ChimeraX commands (.cxc) that place a marker at each C-alpha (Angstrom):
marker #1 position 6.99,0.52,28.00 radius 0.5
marker #1 position 8.81,1.15,24.75 radius 0.5
marker #1 position 9.98,4.42,23.22 radius 0.5
marker #1 position 9.08,5.26,19.64 radius 0.5
marker #1 position 12.66,4.51,18.61 radius 0.5
marker #1 position 12.53,1.05,20.16 radius 0.5
marker #1 position 9.19,0.25,18.51 radius 0.5
marker #1 position 10.57,1.48,15.19 radius 0.5
marker #1 position 13.69,-0.67,15.51 radius 0.5
marker #1 position 11.77,-3.77,16.58 radius 0.5
marker #1 position 9.18,-3.27,13.82 radius 0.5
marker #1 position 11.68,-2.36,11.11 radius 0.5
marker #1 position 9.92,0.91,10.29 radius 0.5
marker #1 position 11.01,4.51,10.77 radius 0.5
marker #1 position 9.89,6.73,13.61 radius 0.5
marker #1 position 8.34,8.97,10.94 radius 0.5
marker #1 position 6.22,6.01,9.84 radius 0.5
marker #1 position 5.02,5.48,13.39 radius 0.5
marker #1 position 4.16,9.17,13.72 radius 0.5
marker #1 position 2.29,8.94,10.41 radius 0.5
marker #1 position 0.35,5.92,11.69 radius 0.5
marker #1 position -0.58,8.01,14.72 radius 0.5
marker #1 position -1.83,10.85,12.53 radius 0.5
marker #1 position -3.83,8.30,10.53 radius 0.5
marker #1 position -5.30,6.96,13.79 radius 0.5
marker #1 position -3.83,3.50,13.30 radius 0.5
marker #1 position -1.56,3.61,16.31 radius 0.5
marker #1 position -1.82,5.32,19.66 radius 0.5
marker #1 position 0.93,5.62,22.25 radius 0.5
marker #1 position 0.01,4.20,25.63 radius 0.5
marker #1 position 1.27,7.39,27.23 radius 0.5
marker #1 position 3.60,10.33,26.86 radius 0.5
marker #1 position 6.30,11.44,29.24 radius 0.5
marker #1 position 6.30,15.02,30.47 radius 0.5
marker #1 position 9.17,15.56,28.05 radius 0.5
marker #1 position 6.81,14.63,25.19 radius 0.5
marker #1 position 8.39,11.25,24.45 radius 0.5
marker #1 position 5.85,8.71,23.25 radius 0.5
marker #1 position 5.67,5.43,25.15 radius 0.5
marker #1 position 4.14,2.30,23.66 radius 0.5
marker #1 position 3.12,-1.02,25.11 radius 0.5
marker #1 position 3.74,-4.45,23.54 radius 0.5
marker #1 position 0.40,-4.16,21.73 radius 0.5
marker #1 position 1.92,-1.47,19.54 radius 0.5
marker #1 position 4.38,-4.00,18.11 radius 0.5
marker #1 position 1.51,-6.35,17.22 radius 0.5
marker #1 position -0.41,-3.44,15.70 radius 0.5
marker #1 position 2.52,-2.36,13.50 radius 0.5
marker #1 position 3.06,-5.98,12.43 radius 0.5
marker #1 position -0.64,-6.21,11.54 radius 0.5
marker #1 position -0.44,-2.99,9.50 radius 0.5
marker #1 position 2.61,-4.20,7.60 radius 0.5
marker #1 position 1.04,-7.60,6.89 radius 0.5
marker #1 position -2.18,-5.99,5.70 radius 0.5
marker #1 position -0.21,-3.66,3.42 radius 0.5
marker #1 position 1.51,-6.70,1.90 radius 0.5
marker #1 position -1.96,-7.99,1.04 radius 0.5
marker #1 position -2.69,-4.72,-0.76 radius 0.5
marker #1 position -4.86,-3.03,1.85 radius 0.5
marker #1 position -4.65,0.75,2.00 radius 0.5
marker #1 position -4.27,2.51,5.33 radius 0.5
marker #1 position -7.96,3.48,5.19 radius 0.5
marker #1 position -8.89,-0.17,4.67 radius 0.5
marker #1 position -6.57,-1.22,7.48 radius 0.5
marker #1 position -8.27,1.31,9.75 radius 0.5
marker #1 position -11.59,-0.27,8.75 radius 0.5
marker #1 position -10.30,-3.75,9.64 radius 0.5
marker #1 position -9.00,-2.53,12.98 radius 0.5
marker #1 position -12.34,-0.87,13.68 radius 0.5
marker #1 position -14.19,-4.08,12.82 radius 0.5
marker #1 position -11.96,-5.95,15.27 radius 0.5
marker #1 position -13.22,-3.89,18.20 radius 0.5
marker #1 position -16.86,-3.47,17.18 radius 0.5
marker #1 position -19.21,-5.60,19.25 radius 0.5
marker #1 position -21.59,-6.01,16.33 radius 0.5
marker #1 position -18.95,-7.00,13.76 radius 0.5
marker #1 position -18.38,-10.60,12.79 radius 0.5
marker #1 position -15.97,-12.59,10.67 radius 0.5
marker #1 position -18.25,-12.19,7.64 radius 0.5
marker #1 position -17.77,-8.41,7.83 radius 0.5
marker #1 position -14.00,-8.87,7.67 radius 0.5
marker #1 position -14.38,-11.41,4.88 radius 0.5
marker #1 position -16.38,-8.92,2.79 radius 0.5
marker #1 position -13.58,-6.37,3.07 radius 0.5
marker #1 position -11.04,-9.02,2.01 radius 0.5
marker #1 position -13.17,-10.18,-0.94 radius 0.5
marker #1 position -13.62,-6.59,-2.10 radius 0.5
marker #1 position -9.85,-6.02,-1.93 radius 0.5
marker #1 position -9.20,-9.22,-3.89 radius 0.5
marker #1 position -11.62,-8.08,-6.61 radius 0.5
marker #1 position -9.88,-4.70,-6.81 radius 0.5
marker #1 position -6.51,-6.42,-7.12 radius 0.5
marker #1 position -7.81,-8.69,-9.88 radius 0.5
marker #1 position -8.94,-5.64,-11.87 radius 0.5
marker #1 position -5.51,-4.05,-11.40 radius 0.5
marker #1 position -3.80,-7.26,-12.50 radius 0.5
marker #1 position -5.90,-7.41,-15.68 radius 0.5
marker #1 position -5.20,-3.73,-16.35 radius 0.5
marker #1 position -1.49,-4.21,-15.83 radius 0.5
marker #1 position -1.53,-7.27,-18.09 radius 0.5
marker #1 position -3.09,-5.15,-20.85 radius 0.5
marker #1 position -0.43,-2.49,-20.26 radius 0.5
marker #1 position 2.32,-5.10,-20.62 radius 0.5
marker #1 position 0.78,-6.38,-23.86 radius 0.5
marker #1 position 0.59,-2.83,-25.22 radius 0.5
marker #1 position 4.22,-2.23,-24.33 radius 0.5
marker #1 position 5.20,-5.56,-25.90 radius 0.5
marker #1 position 3.58,-4.44,-29.18 radius 0.5
marker #1 position 5.31,-1.06,-29.05 radius 0.5
marker #1 position 8.66,-2.63,-28.27 radius 0.5
marker #1 position 8.35,-5.24,-31.02 radius 0.5
marker #1 position 7.48,-2.55,-33.59 radius 0.5
marker #1 position 10.46,-0.42,-32.60 radius 0.5
marker #1 position 13.60,-0.95,-34.67 radius 0.5
marker #1 position 15.76,0.12,-31.75 radius 0.5
marker #1 position 18.25,1.60,-34.17 radius 0.5
marker #1 position 20.20,4.83,-34.10 radius 0.5
marker #1 position 17.51,7.08,-35.55 radius 0.5
marker #1 position 16.91,10.23,-33.48 radius 0.5
marker #1 position 14.59,9.67,-30.54 radius 0.5
marker #1 position 11.95,11.99,-31.99 radius 0.5
marker #1 position 11.60,9.50,-34.87 radius 0.5
marker #1 position 11.11,6.52,-32.58 radius 0.5
marker #1 position 8.00,4.49,-33.38 radius 0.5
marker #1 position 7.16,4.16,-29.67 radius 0.5
marker #1 position 7.04,7.93,-29.19 radius 0.5
marker #1 position 5.14,8.33,-32.47 radius 0.5
marker #1 position 2.49,5.80,-31.41 radius 0.5
marker #1 position 2.09,7.56,-28.07 radius 0.5
marker #1 position 1.84,10.93,-29.85 radius 0.5
marker #1 position -0.84,9.66,-32.23 radius 0.5
marker #1 position -2.90,8.31,-29.38 radius 0.5
marker #1 position -3.14,4.92,-31.04 radius 0.5
marker #1 position -5.46,2.50,-29.32 radius 0.5
marker #1 position -2.86,0.39,-27.59 radius 0.5
marker #1 position -5.25,-2.21,-26.24 radius 0.5
marker link #1:1,2 radius 0.2
marker link #1:2,3 radius 0.2
marker link #1:3,4 radius 0.2
marker link #1:4,5 radius 0.2
marker link #1:5,6 radius 0.2
marker link #1:6,7 radius 0.2
marker link #1:7,8 radius 0.2
marker link #1:8,9 radius 0.2
marker link #1:9,10 radius 0.2
marker link #1:10,11 radius 0.2
marker link #1:11,12 radius 0.2
marker link #1:12,13 radius 0.2
marker link #1:13,14 radius 0.2
marker link #1:14,15 radius 0.2
marker link #1:15,16 radius 0.2
marker link #1:16,17 radius 0.2
marker link #1:17,18 radius 0.2
marker link #1:18,19 radius 0.2
marker link #1:19,20 radius 0.2
marker link #1:20,21 radius 0.2
marker link #1:21,22 radius 0.2
marker link #1:22,23 radius 0.2
marker link #1:23,24 radius 0.2
marker link #1:24,25 radius 0.2
marker link #1:25,26 radius 0.2
marker link #1:26,27 radius 0.2
marker link #1:27,28 radius 0.2
marker link #1:28,29 radius 0.2
marker link #1:29,30 radius 0.2
marker link #1:30,31 radius 0.2
marker link #1:31,32 radius 0.2
marker link #1:32,33 radius 0.2
marker link #1:33,34 radius 0.2
marker link #1:34,35 radius 0.2
marker link #1:35,36 radius 0.2
marker link #1:36,37 radius 0.2
marker link #1:37,38 radius 0.2
marker link #1:38,39 radius 0.2
marker link #1:39,40 radius 0.2
marker link #1:40,41 radius 0.2
marker link #1:41,42 radius 0.2
marker link #1:42,43 radius 0.2
marker link #1:43,44 radius 0.2
marker link #1:44,45 radius 0.2
marker link #1:45,46 radius 0.2
marker link #1:46,47 radius 0.2
marker link #1:47,48 radius 0.2
marker link #1:48,49 radius 0.2
marker link #1:49,50 radius 0.2
marker link #1:50,51 radius 0.2
marker link #1:51,52 radius 0.2
marker link #1:52,53 radius 0.2
marker link #1:53,54 radius 0.2
marker link #1:54,55 radius 0.2
marker link #1:55,56 radius 0.2
marker link #1:56,57 radius 0.2
marker link #1:57,58 radius 0.2
marker link #1:58,59 radius 0.2
marker link #1:59,60 radius 0.2
marker link #1:60,61 radius 0.2
marker link #1:61,62 radius 0.2
marker link #1:62,63 radius 0.2
marker link #1:63,64 radius 0.2
marker link #1:64,65 radius 0.2
marker link #1:65,66 radius 0.2
marker link #1:66,67 radius 0.2
marker link #1:67,68 radius 0.2
marker link #1:68,69 radius 0.2
marker link #1:69,70 radius 0.2
marker link #1:70,71 radius 0.2
marker link #1:71,72 radius 0.2
marker link #1:72,73 radius 0.2
marker link #1:73,74 radius 0.2
marker link #1:74,75 radius 0.2
marker link #1:75,76 radius 0.2
marker link #1:76,77 radius 0.2
marker link #1:77,78 radius 0.2
marker link #1:78,79 radius 0.2
marker link #1:79,80 radius 0.2
marker link #1:80,81 radius 0.2
marker link #1:81,82 radius 0.2
marker link #1:82,83 radius 0.2
marker link #1:83,84 radius 0.2
marker link #1:84,85 radius 0.2
marker link #1:85,86 radius 0.2
marker link #1:86,87 radius 0.2
marker link #1:87,88 radius 0.2
marker link #1:88,89 radius 0.2
marker link #1:89,90 radius 0.2
marker link #1:90,91 radius 0.2
marker link #1:91,92 radius 0.2
marker link #1:92,93 radius 0.2
marker link #1:93,94 radius 0.2
marker link #1:94,95 radius 0.2
marker link #1:95,96 radius 0.2
marker link #1:96,97 radius 0.2
marker link #1:97,98 radius 0.2
marker link #1:98,99 radius 0.2
marker link #1:99,100 radius 0.2
marker link #1:100,101 radius 0.2
marker link #1:101,102 radius 0.2
marker link #1:102,103 radius 0.2
marker link #1:103,104 radius 0.2
marker link #1:104,105 radius 0.2
marker link #1:105,106 radius 0.2
marker link #1:106,107 radius 0.2
marker link #1:107,108 radius 0.2
marker link #1:108,109 radius 0.2
marker link #1:109,110 radius 0.2
marker link #1:110,111 radius 0.2
marker link #1:111,112 radius 0.2
marker link #1:112,113 radius 0.2
marker link #1:113,114 radius 0.2
marker link #1:114,115 radius 0.2
marker link #1:115,116 radius 0.2
marker link #1:116,117 radius 0.2
marker link #1:117,118 radius 0.2
marker link #1:118,119 radius 0.2
marker link #1:119,120 radius 0.2
marker link #1:120,121 radius 0.2
marker link #1:121,122 radius 0.2
marker link #1:122,123 radius 0.2
marker link #1:123,124 radius 0.2
marker link #1:124,125 radius 0.2
marker link #1:125,126 radius 0.2
marker link #1:126,127 radius 0.2
marker link #1:127,128 radius 0.2
marker link #1:128,129 radius 0.2
marker link #1:129,130 radius 0.2
marker link #1:130,131 radius 0.2
marker link #1:131,132 radius 0.2
marker link #1:132,133 radius 0.2
marker link #1:133,134 radius 0.2
marker link #1:134,135 radius 0.2
marker link #1:135,136 radius 0.2
view
């Protein structure tokens, strides 16, 4: 059995993160000592690794909880997991397009700015933002 500190060290996360995962029902200690210390089994390390990997793929904690629930549901199949992954990919593609448009808007603002020594309140970037110009 591993203490919360040991799991944190082996997983490269903080003990606060592990406690947060517990509150979010993503991680459960195998037991607690009478002193209140949480004890985890080796499965906790795999679970934390899974959570971190899923986060790197853009999944939220709620979506990770959904994936973990699918894993243990008798009626769930690989297609159910695939649907969640496809939905996440579509969400990320929308964000990427949105961020691309933001970058283009900033490029236009930056290129139109003289970048000289005029007072900041005369800056063309601030003026464009004040006017509410359509930056798309």
